[in-house]
C-alpha positions in Angstrom: 90.0 -208.1 2.0 88.4 -205.3 0.1 86.0 -205.7 -2.8 88.6 -204.7 -5.4 91.2 -207.0 -3.9 88.6 -209.9 -3.9 87.8 -209.1 -7.6 91.4 -209.0 -8.5 92.1 -212.3 -6.8 89.0 -214.1 -8.1 89.5 -212.9 -11.7 93.2 -213.8 -11.6 92.4 -217.3 -10.4 90.1 -217.8 -13.5 92.8 -216.4 -15.8 95.4 -218.8 -14.2 93.1 -221.8 -14.9 92.6 -220.7 -18.5 96.4 -220.3 -19.0 97.2 -224.0 -18.7 95.4 -225.2 -21.8 96.7 -222.1 -23.7 100.3 -222.9 -22.7 99.9 -226.6 -23.6 98.4 -225.6 -27.0 101.5 -223.4 -27.5 103.8 -226.3 -26.8 101.9 -228.6 -29.2 101.9 -225.9 -31.9 105.6 -225.3 -31.4 106.3 -229.0 -31.7 104.3 -229.2 -34.9 106.1 -226.2 -36.4 109.5 -227.5 -35.4 109.0 -230.9 -37.0 107.7 -229.6 -40.3 110.1 -230.1 -43.3 110.2 -226.3 -43.9 110.4 -223.3 -41.7 108.2 -221.3 -43.9 104.9 -220.5 -42.2 102.9 -219.3 -45.2 101.7 -222.9 -45.8 100.3 -223.3 -42.3 96.5 -222.8 -42.7 95.8 -221.9 -39.1 98.3 -219.1 -38.9 96.8 -215.8 -40.1 98.4 -214.7 -43.4 99.7 -211.4 -41.9 101.5 -213.3 -39.1 103.0 -215.9 -41.4 104.2 -213.2 -43.9 105.9 -211.3 -41.1 107.5 -214.5 -39.7 108.7 -215.6 -43.1 110.1 -212.1 -43.8 111.9 -211.8 -40.5 113.3 -215.3 -40.2 115.1 -215.8 -36.9 113.5 -212.8 -35.3 110.2 -214.7 -35.1 111.7 -216.7 -32.2 111.5 -213.6 -30.0 107.7 -213.2 -30.1 107.2 -217.0 -30.4 108.9 -217.8 -27.1 107.5 -214.6 -25.5 104.0 -215.9 -26.3 104.9 -219.4 -25.2 106.1 -218.2 -21.8 103.3 -215.8 -20.9 100.6 -218.4 -20.1 103.0 -220.3 -17.8 104.2 -217.2 -16.0 100.6 -216.2 -15.3 99.5 -219.7 -14.3 102.3 -220.4 -11.8 102.0 -218.5 -8.6 105.3 -219.1 -6.8 108.6 -217.6 -7.8 110.6 -220.9 -7.9 107.9 -222.5 -10.1 108.1 -219.5 -12.6 112.0 -219.8 -12.6 111.6 -223.5 -13.3 109.3 -222.9 -16.2 111.7 -220.4 -17.7 114.6 -222.9 -17.4 112.6 -225.7 -19.0 111.5 -223.4 -21.8 115.1 -222.2 -22.2 116.3 -225.8 -22.6 113.4 -226.4 -25.0 114.7 -223.6 -27.2 118.1 -225.4 -27.4 116.5 -228.8 -27.8 114.4 -227.6 -30.8 117.5 -226.6 -32.6 119.2 -229.9 -31.9 116.1 -231.7 -33.3 116.3 -229.6 -36.4 119.9 -230.8 -37.0 118.4 -234.2 -38.0 115.5 -232.9 -40.1 116.0 -232.7 -43.8 115.3 -229.2 -45.1 115.9 -227.6 -41.7 119.0 -226.1 -40.1 120.0 -225.4 -36.6 121.5 -222.1 -35.6 122.8 -220.8 -32.3 121.3 -217.4 -33.0 117.8 -219.0 -32.9 118.5 -220.2 -29.3 119.7 -216.7 -28.3 116.6 -215.0 -29.8 114.3 -217.5 -28.1 116.0 -216.8 -24.8 115.5 -213.0 -25.5 111.8 -213.7 -25.9 111.8 -215.5 -22.6 113.6 -212.7 -20.9 111.1 -210.1 -22.2 108.2 -212.2 -21.0 109.9 -212.6 -17.6 110.4 -208.8 -17.3 106.9 -207.9 -18.4 105.4 -210.5 -16.1 107.3 -209.2 -13.2 106.2 -205.6 -13.9 102.6 -206.7 -14.2 102.8 -208.6 -10.9 104.3 -205.5 -9.1 101.5 -203.4 -10.6 98.8 -205.8 -9.4 100.4 -206.0 -6.0 100.3 -202.2 -5.8 96.6 -202.2 -6.8 95.8 -204.7 -4.1 97.7 -202.7 -1.5 95.9 -199.6 -2.6 92.5 -201.2 -2.3 93.2 -202.4 1.3 94.6 -198.9 2.2 91.5 -197.2 0.8 89.2 -199.6 2.7 91.1 -199.1 5.9 91.0 -195.3 5.7 87.3 -195.5 4.7 86.5 -197.3 8.0 88.6 -194.8 10.0 91.6 -197.2 10.7 95.1 -195.8 10.7 97.6 -198.0 8.8 99.5 -198.6 12.0 96.4 -200.1 13.6 96.1 -202.8 11.0 98.0 -205.9 12.0 
């Protein structure tokens, strides 16, 4: 394995490890925001005012970036395709479950559009994650190809 490929693999392993607590924190934050008696975010002290203002102004559309950001750590942390698919299915069901929970909360309402917009955020995260994976795979292949040519090996000699 070339130096660049080794750096990419080592750095990615550390990033994957860091994604687990970030993803779990996102789930906890999402749970907290779901169970609040109001959907307005301006009163949440730990959300920057610019973010809460945008979210409050755009209402349902905030579900797109919220679920995008929720999905990204899990898509990075999970290496295998079936695991990533499973995570997206679980997050998709979570989006629908959140709306069901809001049916029983005073001051909150459930809307099917919220679920669809949450799924849109998951789809965007899935697409971007796939594009980044293809790019990194291409970099790794390029690094190995350059190394092999540097040492005078033809690609058909590499097994």
